[in-house]
N, C-alpha and C positions, 0 to 999 in steps of 0.2 A: 585532384580538392576536391575535396565539399562546395557545392556552392548552397546560397541560408540565401533568402529571401523573407522580408523585413513585413511584420503581422500584424494590428493589431490586434487585444487582446479580445474588443470588441466580435471583431470582426471572427476569428478562429473560435466563439464563443458561440455565434449563429449559426458559420456553416458548419460547425460539430453539430448543434441542434438539427439542423435541418436535414443533416446525414441520416441520422437513428430516426428522422419523421421518414426520410422514403425509406430507412430498409427496417422498417418496421415495427416503427417501435411511441407509444402511445406519447403525447405530450409530458405526461408525468415523470417519463418512464427517458426521453427524449434530455428533459431539463437537470434530470437527475446525473446520470454522464456529459451532458457538457459544463456541468458545473464540478463538476471530479476531475474531467481531463484539462478546463482553462487553468485549471486552480493548480495543477501540474505544472502546467507551461508559464503560469505570473510568477509561481517561485522557481525557476528552472530549473525541477523536474523533469527532464526533454526524455528519459523514456520511463516516465508514465503518464504522456500527455499526447501529442499527438500519433508518437512510435504506437500507443497499444490501439488506438480506430483501427488498423485491419482484424483485427486479435476481433474490436469485439462484435466488426463488421460481418467474421466468419462464424463467429457463435449467430449470433442473427439468420443469414441465410443456410445456416446447414440446423435453424429448426429446435437445436439448443437449449439455448435461453430462450426463455419468455420474455418480449419487447413487451407485453403488457400487464406484466406480474402488478401486485395486489397485494404487499408485501403485507403481516396480520402479525399483531404482538400480545400476549398474553403474561399475565403474572400469573408465573406456578408460589411464588408467594411477596410480600410487600418487595422484596430487593433481589430474586431471580425475576428474572426479566429471557421470552425467548418471544424472537422474532423466525416466524415463516417466510422466505426469500419468496414465493411461490415463483421457485425453477425460474427467480432476476435475476442482474443483475445487483451486484451489493451496494452501488451506490442508491438504491431507489433504500432497501432495507436502511442507508443510515438515515433519510432521512424523514427516514416515519419513526423511528427505532430512538434514537438518538435522545432526543429531547426526552422520551420519557424516562427512557437511563437516569434523564441530567435530572428529573425532578425526582423518578424515586431513592439518590442520591442524599441531595440535596433533602431530602425530609428525615431519611435514613441512616446515615452515614456514609452509606457504601452498599453497592449495586452493581449485578454483574449480570450480561448482555449472550445469549447466545444467538449467532445467527446463521440458523441452518437451510443448506435447498436453494446455499449460494453462489451466484459465478463470480471472487474477487479480484481482482486483476488491475488493482489500481494500488500506489502506496499509502499508506497507513496514517500518515501524519494526521490526515482532515480527520479524522475518527478523534482520535484525543487532545489535537489541539482544541476542537471542537468545545468537548468536556472542561478544558482549561480553561476558556474564554465563558466558561459559566461559571468560573473558581470550583473547581472542582481539577483532582489530577484522574488524569487517564492512562490507560493503557491498555497496548491491542493487540493481538496475534491471529495468525492466521498461517494454514497447511497449500502448502501448491504438490507439485505434481513432483519425481523424484527427478533429481538433478545437482543433489551435492554428500557424497562420500563421506558412511562416518565416520569417525580419524581412525586412521590404520586401515581403512579399505582400499576399493581401487573402486568397487563400485556404488552410486544411488543409490538413493533409498530415503531420504529424506532433504521437503523442498528446500526453496529456500526460505521459507521460512523466516518472515520477518515477527520483528515487532517492533514499538512505539512506546514511547512514553511523553507525556508532558503534563511538565505544574507552572502552574500558572503563576507569573508573575505581577505586582502591584504596579495598576500605571503602565502595561508597555504590551509585548507578543510573550508568552508564554514559553521557559524554555523543552525544546517538543527534540527529542531524538526519534529515526525512522531510520534501522539499519536490516539487512538481512541475517540471519544468519551464517550465510557464507563469504566467504573473505569479498563477495564483490555479487551484487546482483545481478540476475541472467541476462538481463534485458543489459545493463550497462555493457556488458559484456560481448551483446550484439550491437552494441551500438559504436561499439568499437571497431566491430569486426566488418563489419558496417565502413564506418570509417578510414580503415585504415592505417587503427591505430596497436603496438603491440600490450602486452599487460606486466606489470609488476612482476617478481617471484612470488610466487606462493598461492594463485589464483586458481590455479587449478591442472590436469588430466588432460593430457593426452589423446587422442586415440590408441596410441597406446599405450597406454598406465604408468606412462613418464612425466616427469613436470614439462610443465610447456609455457609461453612468454604467448602465442599467438590465439586471440581470440576465437577466429575459426578453429582454429583443431580442439582448443579447449570443449567448444560448443559440439562435438564431434565424440567428446569423452567426458571426462565429469570436474567438473566444479567443488572446492573444499571448506569445509568452516571454518571460519576464524578463532583462533588461539587455539586450533586444537584441536584436545580432546574438552578442555571445555569449552568450546562456540558448541563443537559438537550434543555436549551436554546442553546445551543452552537448547539446537535442534529439537532435540527431541524431546525439552519439556516443550514447545510450539507444537509439537505433534499433537501430543499428552493432553495441551487447554485443545487446543482447535478441533480438534476429533476425538481423542478421548471423554472430553465431558462438557460437548456439547453432542457427545453419539454419530457426529459428522462422518465425513470419510479421513480416516489416516491419509499417509499422499500419495501410498501404494495402491490404495483403495481407488482413490480418485483414479490413477494412471493406468486402473484397469479398466475404471465404465467407465471412461475419456471415446471420446467420436474422432478425438485428436485434428479437429478442422484447424486446428492455432488460436483458439481461442484457452483462454481459461480453464478449469476441468473445476466442476462441482462440489465446494467443500463446503468450513462453518468457519466462522473465525466469533473469538472471546474477545468479551472487550467487557472490561473495569472501569466502574466510577468510582471513587474518593471525597469522601465531601474533608477539609481539614479545616473544617468552622466547626464540625462534629469531634472528629479524633484528637487531633491534634490543641498544643497548650491555645491557649487568647493569642500570645503573637505569633503565631507559628507567620505568617507574611512578613513583617520586619525582619523576624530572625529568619528566613530563610532567603531575605534576597540582601543582608551582610554576608551572609554566606557565598550567593553568587555573587555581592562585588568583591571581597575577596579573593574566587577564584579567577573573576574576569580579571580581576589586577595584574594575573602571574604573569610575563613577558611569553611574548605567544601562543597565549588560552587563547579560546574562540568556543561561547556558548554553542550545546550542540543547536541549529535549526536556528545562529544568528546572521547564516546565510542566504537562507529561502526569505530568511523577516526582510534582511536587506535590497535581495531582486526584486520583494511585492510591492520595495518604497520606491523601485527606481518608473521605470517611463513605463508606457501599458503598451509600448509596443516586441516582440521578441523577433528571435530571426532564426526560424525554421526551415530543414531541408528541404531542398526544391527537388528532392525522383521525392523527399517524401511527401511531399503537399498536392505535388503531380497527382499522385498513387490516391492518396489522401481526398482529393476535389472527386476524381472520377466516379467514386460511389453517389456523386448526382445527378448521375447520368442513367 
């Protein structure tokens, strides 16, 4: 049976900040990472919270990632921004570049940001929700190392290749989706393996290339794209946006160049912001809110992101796997 420990979000943030300072980050980078991990725990996204910390630490210890990264943003045009992550984690680049992306989109109607030379190990919704809170439509995607077989194949070629979109709502949380283009995020499969849960049909193939419900077997085999060839095509699109369009590594290139320390590979991220105040009709906000209200009124429908926002509005305590918390605390010694 899994044992969990109750801990406050403030204590999580303080613990994580101190760990990253201890493990070689400066204050700016430690704060950015702590914000990212704490936000994930706050929203109930346990597969992207403290669960990821050992991978972050491994990449700092191996010297792969620059814990003192100072990202630099240049405007290639008024609407095309490029951020050099300085070999650091993506969280620090987000804090530097996203306000500039939002400013450009508000002024020009649309703007895109490519982040290169970064190590992305978190959920994507923080980027897109930041834009939506600035009354912009946000879109983001990033690739990873191969773990997903293209439709019809049994060998990995795509990363889990997540995409996220956020849409602003008047006087309310935005509508946000954040999903892997694999049937299930690899982190979720890893947690299922840790906790001894079987997975539904269609998640992946085992080591022998046959369908499996055992997460440990799937981790030795391959994940499958959601929706067969449709999800496979979207996963390919992510590779092209996050690598082809940014000039950074495709998933197979990321694997070839990674030191396999357990942390994320180096790669790129593509983020786009659109300003409906300029693009849409003047009544766009009320028009879209009517759409969301009618959609929500259908029995059984839940708007994307609403579960995370409900978790966010709950009390300030979370239950963390005891073994994981013990391991995390050991990084302070």
